[in-house]
DSSP file (Angstrom, degrees, kcal/mol; ACC not computed):
  #  RESIDUE AA STRUCTURE BP1 BP2  ACC     N-H-->O    O-->H-N    N-H-->O    O-->H-N    TCO  KAPPA ALPHA  PHI   PSI    X-CA   Y-CA   Z-CA
    1    1 A M              0   0    0      0, 0.0    89,-0.7     0, 0.0     2,-0.3   0.000 360.0 360.0 360.0 158.4    1.7  -33.4   -2.6
    2    2 A F        -     0   0    0    126,-0.9     2,-0.3    87,-0.1   126,-0.1  -0.989 360.0-143.5-148.9 156.8   -1.6  -34.1   -0.9
    3    3 A G        -     0   0    0     -2,-0.3     2,-0.3   126,-0.0   126,-0.1  -0.762  13.3-130.5-117.1 164.6   -5.3  -34.1   -2.0
    4    4 A L        -     0   0    0     -2,-0.3     2,-0.1   125,-0.2    76,-0.0  -0.855  18.5-122.6-115.0 150.3   -8.4  -33.1   -0.2
    5    5 A T     >  -     0   0    0     -2,-0.3     4,-2.0     1,-0.1     3,-0.2  -0.372  30.6-106.9 -81.8 167.4  -11.7  -35.1    0.1
    6    6 A K  H  > S+     0   0    0      1,-0.2     4,-3.2     2,-0.2     5,-0.3   0.878 119.8  62.3 -59.4 -37.2  -15.0  -33.8   -1.0
    7    7 A K  H  > S+     0   0    0      1,-0.2     4,-2.3     2,-0.2    -1,-0.2   0.921 105.8  43.7 -56.2 -45.8  -15.9  -33.2    2.6
    8    8 A T  H  > S+     0   0    0      2,-0.2     4,-2.7     1,-0.2    -1,-0.2   0.887 112.5  52.8 -69.0 -38.4  -13.1  -30.7    3.0
    9    9 A G  H  X S+     0   0    0     -4,-2.0     4,-2.3     2,-0.2    -2,-0.2   0.923 111.1  46.6 -60.5 -44.0  -14.0  -29.1   -0.3
   10   10 A Y  H  X S+     0   0    0     -4,-3.2     4,-2.7     2,-0.2    -2,-0.2   0.896 111.9  52.0 -64.4 -39.8  -17.6  -28.7    0.8
   11   11 A G  H  X S+     0   0    0     -4,-2.3     4,-2.6    -5,-0.3     5,-0.2   0.915 110.5  47.3 -63.0 -43.7  -16.4  -27.3    4.2
   12   12 A L  H  X S+     0   0    0     -4,-2.7     4,-2.4     2,-0.2    -2,-0.2   0.916 113.7  48.1 -63.6 -43.2  -14.2  -24.7    2.5
   13   13 A A  H  X S+     0   0    0     -4,-2.3     4,-2.3    -5,-0.2    -2,-0.2   0.918 112.9  47.9 -64.4 -43.3  -17.0  -23.7    0.2
   14   14 A A  H  X S+     0   0    0     -4,-2.7     4,-2.8     2,-0.2     5,-0.2   0.930 113.2  47.1 -64.9 -45.3  -19.5  -23.4    3.0
   15   15 A L  H  X S+     0   0    0     -4,-2.6     4,-2.7     1,-0.2    -1,-0.2   0.901 111.5  51.6 -63.3 -40.2  -17.1  -21.4    5.2
   16   16 A S  H  X S+     0   0    0     -4,-2.4     4,-1.1    -5,-0.2    -1,-0.2   0.925 112.1  46.2 -61.5 -45.1  -16.3  -19.1    2.4
   17   17 A Y  H >< S+     0   0    0     -4,-2.3     3,-0.5     1,-0.2     4,-0.3   0.939 115.5  45.5 -63.0 -47.7  -20.0  -18.5    1.7
   18   18 A L  H >< S+     0   0    0     -4,-2.8     3,-1.6     1,-0.2    49,-0.4   0.852 106.0  60.3 -66.2 -34.6  -20.8  -17.9    5.3
   19   19 A A  H 3< S+     0   0    0     -4,-2.7    -1,-0.2     1,-0.3    -2,-0.2   0.801  98.6  58.6 -64.4 -28.0  -17.8  -15.7    5.8
   20   20 A G  T << S+     0   0    0     -4,-1.1    -1,-0.3    -3,-0.5    -2,-0.2   0.572 114.6  37.4 -75.2  -8.5  -19.2  -13.3    3.2
   21   21 A R  S X  S+     0   0    0     -3,-1.6     3,-1.8    -4,-0.3    -1,-0.3  -0.471  72.2 162.7-136.7  61.1  -22.3  -13.0    5.3
   22   22 A P  T 3  S+     0   0    0      0, 0.0    -1,-0.1     0, 0.0    -2,-0.1   0.721  75.5  43.1 -63.0 -24.0  -20.9  -12.9    8.9
   23   23 A D  T 3  S+     0   0    0     43,-0.1     2,-0.4    -4,-0.1    -4,-0.1   0.353 100.0  86.8-103.5   6.7  -24.0  -11.5   10.6
   24   24 A R    <   -     0   0    0     -3,-1.8     2,-0.5    -6,-0.2    43,-0.2  -0.841  69.7-135.1-109.8 144.2  -26.6  -13.6    8.7
   25   25 A W        -     0   0    0     -2,-0.4     2,-0.5    37,-0.1    41,-0.2  -0.843  24.0-164.0 -90.7 128.3  -28.0  -17.0    9.6
   26   26 A V  B     -A   65   0A   0     39,-2.6    39,-2.3    -2,-0.5     2,-0.1  -0.963  14.2-131.2-118.5 125.7  -28.1  -19.1    6.4
   27   27 A C     >  -     0   0    0     -2,-0.5     4,-2.4    37,-0.3     5,-0.2  -0.402  21.8-116.8 -75.4 154.2  -30.2  -22.3    6.4
   28   28 A A  H  > S+     0   0    0      1,-0.2     4,-2.7     2,-0.2     5,-0.2   0.836 113.0  56.5 -60.0 -36.1  -28.6  -25.5    5.1
   29   29 A R  H  > S+     0   0    0      2,-0.2     4,-2.2     1,-0.2    -1,-0.2   0.930 109.9  43.9 -63.7 -45.4  -31.1  -25.8    2.2
   30   30 A V  H  > S+     0   0    0      2,-0.2     4,-2.7     1,-0.2    -2,-0.2   0.923 114.8  49.6 -65.0 -43.9  -30.1  -22.3    0.9
   31   31 A L  H  X S+     0   0    0     -4,-2.4     4,-2.0     1,-0.2    -2,-0.2   0.907 110.3  51.4 -60.3 -42.5  -26.5  -23.0    1.4
   32   32 A S  H  X>S+     0   0    0     -4,-2.7     5,-1.9    -5,-0.2     4,-1.0   0.906 111.8  46.3 -60.8 -44.2  -26.8  -26.3   -0.4
   33   33 A E  H  <5S+     0   0    0     -4,-2.2     3,-0.3     1,-0.2    -2,-0.2   0.910 112.4  49.8 -66.5 -42.4  -28.5  -24.6   -3.4
   34   34 A Q  H  <5S+     0   0    0     -4,-2.7    -1,-0.2     1,-0.2    -2,-0.2   0.843 119.6  36.8 -66.0 -33.9  -26.0  -21.8   -3.6
   35   35 A L  H  <5S-     0   0    0     -4,-2.0    -1,-0.2    -5,-0.2    -2,-0.2   0.499 103.1-127.0 -96.6  -6.0  -23.0  -24.3   -3.5
   36   36 A S  T  <5 +     0   0    0     -4,-1.0    -3,-0.2    -3,-0.3    -4,-0.1   0.932  63.2 138.7  55.0  48.8  -24.7  -27.0   -5.6
   37   37 A V      < -     0   0    0     -5,-1.9    -1,-0.2    -6,-0.2    -2,-0.1  -0.960  64.6 -99.1-122.1 137.5  -23.9  -29.5   -2.9
   38   38 A P     >  -     0   0    0      0, 0.0     4,-2.4     0, 0.0     3,-0.3  -0.359  30.8-133.7 -56.9 131.2  -26.3  -32.3   -1.7
   39   39 A V  H  > S+     0   0    0      1,-0.2     4,-2.5     2,-0.2     5,-0.2   0.850 102.1  56.3 -59.9 -36.8  -28.0  -31.1    1.4
   40   40 A S  H  > S+     0   0    0      2,-0.2     4,-1.4     1,-0.2    -1,-0.2   0.912 111.0  43.4 -64.8 -41.2  -27.4  -34.4    3.3
   41   41 A L  H  > S+     0   0    0     -3,-0.3     4,-1.9     1,-0.2    -2,-0.2   0.912 113.4  51.9 -68.0 -41.5  -23.7  -34.3    2.7
   42   42 A L  H  X S+     0   0    0     -4,-2.4     4,-3.0     1,-0.2     5,-0.2   0.882 104.5  56.8 -62.9 -38.6  -23.5  -30.6    3.6
   43   43 A M  H  X S+     0   0    0     -4,-2.5     4,-2.0     1,-0.2    -1,-0.2   0.897 106.6  49.8 -60.1 -40.7  -25.4  -31.2    6.9
   44   44 A N  H  X S+     0   0    0     -4,-1.4     4,-1.7     2,-0.2    -1,-0.2   0.911 112.8  46.6 -64.1 -42.0  -22.7  -33.7    7.9
   45   45 A V  H  X S+     0   0    0     -4,-1.9     4,-2.7     1,-0.2    -2,-0.2   0.916 111.0  51.6 -66.1 -43.6  -19.9  -31.2    7.1
   46   46 A L  H  X S+     0   0    0     -4,-3.0     4,-2.4     1,-0.2    -1,-0.2   0.866 106.5  54.9 -62.3 -36.1  -21.7  -28.4    8.9
   47   47 A K  H  X S+     0   0    0     -4,-2.0     4,-2.3    -5,-0.2    -1,-0.2   0.915 110.4  45.7 -62.3 -43.1  -22.1  -30.6   12.0
   48   48 A E  H  X S+     0   0    0     -4,-1.7     4,-1.8     2,-0.2    -2,-0.2   0.905 111.9  51.3 -66.2 -41.3  -18.3  -31.2   12.0
   49   49 A L  H  <>S+     0   0    0     -4,-2.7     5,-2.7     1,-0.2     6,-0.9   0.885 111.2  48.2 -63.6 -37.8  -17.6  -27.5   11.4
   50   50 A A  H ><5S+     0   0    0     -4,-2.4     3,-1.2     4,-0.2    -1,-0.2   0.914 110.0  51.9 -67.3 -42.8  -19.9  -26.6   14.3
   51   51 A G  H 3<5S+     0   0    0     -4,-2.3    -2,-0.2     1,-0.3    -1,-0.2   0.812 110.1  49.1 -63.5 -29.9  -18.2  -29.2   16.6
   52   52 A A  T 3<5S-     0   0    0     -4,-1.8    -1,-0.3    -5,-0.1    -2,-0.2   0.444 119.4-110.2 -89.7  -1.1  -14.8  -27.7   15.7
   53   53 A G  T < 5S+     0   0    0     -3,-1.2    -3,-0.2    -4,-0.3    -2,-0.1   0.646  86.9 114.5  86.0  15.3  -15.9  -24.2   16.5
   54   54 A Y  S   <S+     0   0    0     -5,-2.7    14,-2.9    -6,-0.2    15,-0.6   0.829  79.8  23.8 -85.7 -34.0  -15.9  -22.8   12.9
   55   55 A V  E     -B   67   0A   0     -6,-0.9     2,-0.3    12,-0.3    -2,-0.2  -0.914  67.2-140.4-129.8 157.3  -19.7  -22.2   12.7
   56   56 A E  E     -B   66   0A   0     10,-2.9    10,-1.6    -2,-0.3     2,-0.4  -0.831  20.2-157.8-108.5 153.4  -22.6  -21.7   15.0
   57   57 A S  E     -B   65   0A   0     -2,-0.3     2,-0.4     8,-0.2     8,-0.2  -0.983  12.2-171.0-135.6 148.7  -26.0  -23.2   14.5
   58   58 A I  E     -B   64   0A   0      6,-2.1     6,-1.9    -2,-0.4     2,-0.1  -0.999  19.1-138.6-134.5 133.2  -29.5  -22.5   15.6
   59   59 A R        +     0   0    0     -2,-0.4     3,-0.2     4,-0.2     2,-0.1  -0.465  55.2  57.0 -84.4 160.8  -32.4  -24.8   15.0
   60   60 A G  S >  S-     0   0    0      1,-0.2     3,-1.6    -2,-0.1    -2,-0.1  -0.434  98.0 -51.8 113.7 177.0  -35.9  -23.7   14.0
   61   61 A A  T 3  S+     0   0    0      1,-0.3    -1,-0.2    -2,-0.1   -34,-0.1   0.796 137.1  34.9 -61.0 -31.8  -37.7  -21.8   11.3
   62   62 A H  T 3  S+     0   0    0     -3,-0.2    -1,-0.3     2,-0.1    -2,-0.1   0.112 103.2 101.5-109.9  19.9  -35.4  -18.8   11.6
   63   63 A G    <   +     0   0    0     -3,-1.6     2,-0.3    -6,-0.0    -4,-0.2  -0.036  32.3 123.5 -89.7-165.3  -32.3  -20.8   12.3
   64   64 A G  E     - B   0  58A   0     -6,-1.9    -6,-2.1   -37,-0.1     2,-0.3  -0.995  54.7 -54.6 149.0-149.4  -29.3  -21.8   10.3
   65   65 A Y  E     +AB  26  57A   0    -39,-2.3   -39,-2.6    -2,-0.3     2,-0.3  -0.934  39.8 168.5-130.7 149.9  -25.5  -21.4   10.3
   66   66 A R  E     - B   0  56A   0    -10,-1.6   -10,-2.9    -2,-0.3   -47,-0.1  -0.971  46.4 -80.7-151.8 161.8  -23.1  -18.6   10.5
   67   67 A V  E     - B   0  55A   0    -49,-0.4   -12,-0.3    -2,-0.3   -13,-0.1  -0.374  31.6-151.6 -65.1 143.6  -19.3  -18.2   11.0
   68   68 A A  S    S+     0   0    0    -14,-2.9   -13,-0.2     1,-0.1    -1,-0.1   0.622  74.7  21.9 -93.3 -15.5  -18.4  -18.4   14.7
   69   69 A R  S    S-     0   0    0    -15,-0.6    -1,-0.1     0, 0.0     5,-0.1  -0.958 100.8 -70.4-146.3 163.8  -15.3  -16.3   14.5
   70   70 A P    >   -     0   0    0      0, 0.0     3,-2.3     0, 0.0     4,-0.3  -0.279  43.4-125.5 -58.0 137.3  -13.8  -13.6   12.3
   71   71 A P  G >  S+     0   0    0      0, 0.0     3,-1.8     0, 0.0   -52,-0.1   0.819 107.9  63.9 -54.9 -33.1  -12.7  -15.1    8.9
   72   72 A E  G 3  S+     0   0    0      1,-0.3     0, 0.0     3,-0.0     0, 0.0   0.640  98.8  56.1 -68.6 -11.3   -9.2  -13.7    9.4
   73   73 A E  G <  S+     0   0    0     -3,-2.3     2,-0.7     2,-0.0    -1,-0.3   0.417  86.6  92.1 -96.5   0.1   -8.7  -16.0   12.4
   74   74 A I    <   -     0   0    0     -3,-1.8     2,-0.4    -4,-0.3     3,-0.0  -0.861  65.0-158.3 -98.8 113.0   -9.6  -19.1   10.4
   75   75 A H     >  -     0   0    0     -2,-0.7     4,-2.4     1,-0.1     5,-0.2  -0.770  16.0-137.4 -97.0 134.2   -6.4  -20.7    9.1
   76   76 A L  H  > S+     0   0    0     -2,-0.4     4,-2.8     1,-0.2     5,-0.2   0.895 102.4  51.4 -56.5 -46.7   -6.6  -23.0    6.1
   77   77 A G  H  > S+     0   0    0      1,-0.2     4,-2.4     2,-0.2    -1,-0.2   0.896 110.9  48.6 -60.4 -40.8   -4.1  -25.6    7.5
   78   78 A E  H  > S+     0   0    0      2,-0.2     4,-2.4     1,-0.2    -1,-0.2   0.918 111.8  49.3 -64.3 -44.2   -6.0  -25.8   10.8
   79   79 A L  H  X S+     0   0    0     -4,-2.4     4,-1.9     2,-0.2     5,-0.2   0.927 111.4  48.7 -61.8 -45.8   -9.3  -26.2    9.0
   80   80 A V  H  X>S+     0   0    0     -4,-2.8     4,-3.4     1,-0.2     5,-0.5   0.921 111.7  49.7 -62.0 -44.1   -7.9  -29.0    6.7
   81   81 A R  H  X5S+     0   0    0     -4,-2.4     4,-2.0     1,-0.2    -1,-0.2   0.899 109.9  51.5 -60.6 -40.3   -6.4  -30.8    9.8
   82   82 A D  H  <5S+     0   0    0     -4,-2.4    -1,-0.2     1,-0.2    -2,-0.2   0.848 120.6  33.1 -67.5 -32.8   -9.8  -30.6   11.6
   83   83 A L  H  <5S+     0   0    0     -4,-1.9    -2,-0.2    -5,-0.2    -1,-0.2   0.814 132.4  28.3 -91.0 -33.3  -11.7  -32.0    8.7
   84   84 A E  H  <5S-     0   0    0     -4,-3.4    -3,-0.2     1,-0.3    -2,-0.2   0.706 101.3-125.0-100.0 -24.0   -9.1  -34.5    7.2
   85   85 A G     << -     0   0    0     -4,-2.0    -1,-0.3    -5,-0.5    -2,-0.1  -0.589  67.7  -4.1  96.9-171.8   -7.0  -35.4   10.2
   86   86 A P  S    S-     0   0    0      0, 0.0     2,-0.5     0, 0.0    -4,-0.0  -0.232  75.4-123.9 -57.6 138.8   -3.2  -35.0   10.3
   87   87 A I        -     0   0    0    -10,-0.1     2,-0.5   -85,-0.0    -6,-0.0  -0.723  26.3-169.5 -87.2 128.3   -1.7  -33.8    7.1
   88   88 A R        -     0   0    0     -2,-0.5     2,-0.2   -87,-0.0     0, 0.0  -0.977  11.8-145.5-118.8 122.9    1.0  -36.0    5.6
   89   89 A R        -     0   0    0     -2,-0.5   -87,-0.1     1,-0.1     3,-0.1  -0.599  26.1-111.7 -81.4 149.2    3.1  -34.8    2.8
   90   90 A S        -     0   0    0    -89,-0.7    26,-0.3    -2,-0.2    -1,-0.1  -0.336  40.9 -88.3 -72.9 160.4    4.2  -37.4    0.3
   91   91 A E        -     0   0    0      1,-0.1    -1,-0.1    24,-0.1     2,-0.1  -0.330  54.5 -90.7 -66.0 155.1    7.8  -38.4    0.0
   92   92 A C        -     0   0    0     22,-0.9     3,-0.3     1,-0.1    22,-0.2  -0.409  29.8-158.5 -69.2 141.2    9.9  -36.3   -2.4
   93   93 A L  S >  S+     0   0    0      1,-0.2     3,-1.5     2,-0.1    -1,-0.1   0.503  70.5  92.2 -97.7  -5.9   10.0  -37.6   -5.9
   94   94 A R  T 3  S+     0   0    0      1,-0.3    -1,-0.2    20,-0.2    29,-0.1   0.757  87.7  47.5 -66.9 -22.4   13.2  -35.9   -7.0
   95   95 A D  T 3  S+     0   0    0     -3,-0.3    -1,-0.3    19,-0.1    -2,-0.1   0.375  85.4 110.5 -98.6   4.9   15.5  -38.8   -6.1
   96   96 A R  S <  S-     0   0    0     -3,-1.5     2,-0.1    14,-0.1    16,-0.1  -0.530  78.1-104.0 -77.1 145.2   13.4  -41.5   -7.7
   97   97 A P        -     0   0    0      0, 0.0     2,-0.2     0, 0.0    -1,-0.1  -0.414  34.6-128.6 -67.0 144.1   14.9  -43.2  -10.8
   98   98 A R    >   -     0   0    0      1,-0.1     3,-2.3    -2,-0.1     2,-0.1  -0.561  35.8 -84.4 -88.3 157.6   13.4  -42.0  -14.1
   99   99 A E  T 3  S+     0   0    0      1,-0.3    -1,-0.1    -2,-0.2     3,-0.1  -0.384 119.5  31.7 -60.0 135.5   12.2  -44.5  -16.7
  100  100 A G  T 3  S+     0   0    0      1,-0.3     2,-0.9    -2,-0.1    -1,-0.3   0.266  79.6 132.6  96.6 -11.5   15.1  -45.6  -18.8
  101  101 A D    <   +     0   0    0     -3,-2.3     7,-1.2     7,-0.1     2,-0.3  -0.647  34.6 157.7 -72.9 109.6   17.6  -45.3  -15.9
  102  102 A R  E     -C  107   0B   0     -2,-0.9     2,-0.5     5,-0.2    -3,-0.0  -0.965  39.9-149.3-137.7 151.6   19.4  -48.7  -16.3
  103  103 A A  E >  S-C  106   0B   0      3,-3.2     3,-1.6    -2,-0.3    -2,-0.0  -0.954  87.8 -22.3-120.0 109.0   22.7  -50.2  -15.3
  104  104 A G  T 3  S-     0   0    0     -2,-0.5    -1,-0.1     1,-0.3     0, 0.0   0.852 126.7 -51.6  60.9  35.5   23.9  -52.9  -17.8
  105  105 A G  T 3  S+     0   0    0      1,-0.3    -1,-0.3     0, 0.0    -3,-0.0   0.334 120.3 103.9  85.5  -8.8   20.3  -53.5  -19.0
  106  106 A R  E <  S-C  103   0B   0     -3,-1.6    -3,-3.2     1,-0.0    -1,-0.3  -0.826  81.6-101.9-104.9 146.0   18.9  -54.0  -15.5
  107  107 A P  E     -C  102   0B   0      0, 0.0    -5,-0.2     0, 0.0     3,-0.1  -0.397  39.1-118.0 -62.1 139.8   16.9  -51.3  -13.6
  108  108 A R        -     0   0    0     -7,-1.2     2,-0.1     1,-0.1    -7,-0.1  -0.516  34.8-100.2 -74.0 146.3   19.0  -49.4  -11.1
  109  109 A P        -     0   0    0      0, 0.0    -1,-0.1     0, 0.0    -7,-0.0  -0.413  43.0-104.6 -65.4 144.5   17.8  -49.8   -7.5
  110  110 A A        -     0   0    0     -2,-0.1   -14,-0.1     1,-0.1   -15,-0.0  -0.509  35.5-122.8 -70.2 133.2   15.8  -46.8   -6.3
  111  111 A P        -     0   0    0      0, 0.0    -1,-0.1     0, 0.0   -16,-0.1  -0.300  39.5 -84.2 -68.8 162.0   17.7  -44.5   -4.0
  112  112 A T        -     0   0    0      1,-0.1     0, 0.0   -16,-0.1     0, 0.0  -0.522  55.3-109.3 -65.3 127.8   16.3  -43.8   -0.6
  113  113 A P        -     0   0    0      0, 0.0    -1,-0.1     0, 0.0   -20,-0.1  -0.292  25.5-126.3 -62.1 143.5   13.8  -41.0   -1.0
  114  114 A T        -     0   0    0    -22,-0.2   -22,-0.9    -3,-0.1   -20,-0.2  -0.794  28.4-116.3 -89.1 127.6   14.8  -37.7    0.5
  115  115 A P        -     0   0    0      0, 0.0     2,-0.5     0, 0.0   -24,-0.1  -0.313  32.1-105.6 -62.6 146.3   12.2  -36.3    2.9
  116  116 A C        +     0   0    0    -26,-0.3     2,-0.3   -27,-0.1   -27,-0.1  -0.611  54.7 158.0 -72.8 122.6   10.7  -33.0    1.8
  117  117 A T        +     0   0    0     -2,-0.5     5,-0.2     2,-0.2     2,-0.1  -0.958  43.3   7.4-139.7 159.7   12.0  -30.2    3.9
  118  118 A G  S    S+     0   0    0     -2,-0.3    -2,-0.0     3,-0.1     5,-0.0  -0.410 111.7   8.2  72.1-143.9   12.3  -26.5    3.4
  119  119 A S    >   -     0   0    0      1,-0.1     3,-1.0    -2,-0.1    -2,-0.2  -0.256  68.5-121.7 -73.3 158.1   10.6  -24.9    0.5
  120  120 A T  G > >S+     0   0    0      1,-0.2     5,-1.6     2,-0.2     3,-1.6   0.705 106.6  75.9 -71.3 -17.1    8.3  -26.8   -1.8
  121  121 A A  G > 5S+     0   0    0      1,-0.3     3,-0.8     4,-0.2    -1,-0.2   0.831  88.9  57.6 -62.3 -30.6   10.6  -25.9   -4.7
  122  122 A S  G < 5S+     0   0    0     -3,-1.0    -1,-0.3     1,-0.3    -2,-0.2   0.597 106.8  51.5 -75.2  -8.0   13.0  -28.6   -3.5
  123  123 A C  G < 5S-     0   0    0     -3,-1.6     3,-0.3    -4,-0.2    -1,-0.3  -0.289 140.2 -52.9-124.4  47.6   10.2  -31.2   -3.8
  124  124 A G  T < 5S-     0   0    0     -3,-0.8    -3,-0.2     1,-0.2    -2,-0.1   0.369  82.6 -88.4 103.8  -6.2    8.9  -30.8   -7.3
  125  125 A G  S   <S+     0   0    0     -5,-1.6     2,-0.3    -6,-0.1    -4,-0.2   0.047  95.0  31.8 100.5 -28.4    8.1  -27.1   -7.4
  126  126 A S        -     0   0    0     -6,-0.3     2,-0.3    -3,-0.3     0, 0.0  -0.998  65.7-118.4-160.5 160.0    4.5  -26.8   -6.1
  127  127 A W        -     0   0    0     -2,-0.3     2,-0.6  -126,-0.1    -3,-0.0  -0.772  23.1-144.4 -96.8 146.0    1.8  -28.1   -3.8
  128  128 A T              0   0    0     -2,-0.3  -126,-0.9     1,-0.1    -2,-0.0  -0.961 360.0 360.0-111.9 122.5   -1.4  -29.4   -5.2
  129  129 A I              0   0    0     -2,-0.6  -125,-0.2  -128,-0.1    -1,-0.1   0.374 360.0 360.0-115.0 360.0   -4.4  -28.7   -3.1
C-alpha cells in the first residue's frame, strides 16, 4: 500500500478541475475557492505542475492556468511520480506472523517478507490511494 501527500491530492484536484475546462484560463484564486484549498499551497502545487508540463500559466489580470495537454494523455502513475517522487510499494503482509502465533509460549520469528509481485490480490487484496 502507499499513501499520497496533500500536495498530490491538491494536484489531482486542480488537474481534474482544469481538465473540465480545457480551453479556459482559471486564476489560482478561483481555483482555490472552487477546491477549498489554501491559495498559497495551491500556488506551489501549480508551479510544480507547470514545471512538469501538466499545466500552462499566464501572468496578469486575464491570466491563470489551464491544462497543457489532453486529459487522456495524463497518466495517474506518472503524475503521482512527478509530485511524490518514486513510488515504493510496501512489503507484502501476507507472510507476517499473526498475533497469537507462538511456538512453546515464545513468539515465532517473523518469516522473510515476500515481495509484492503480480496482482494486488496476492498482497492483501487492494491498493489504498
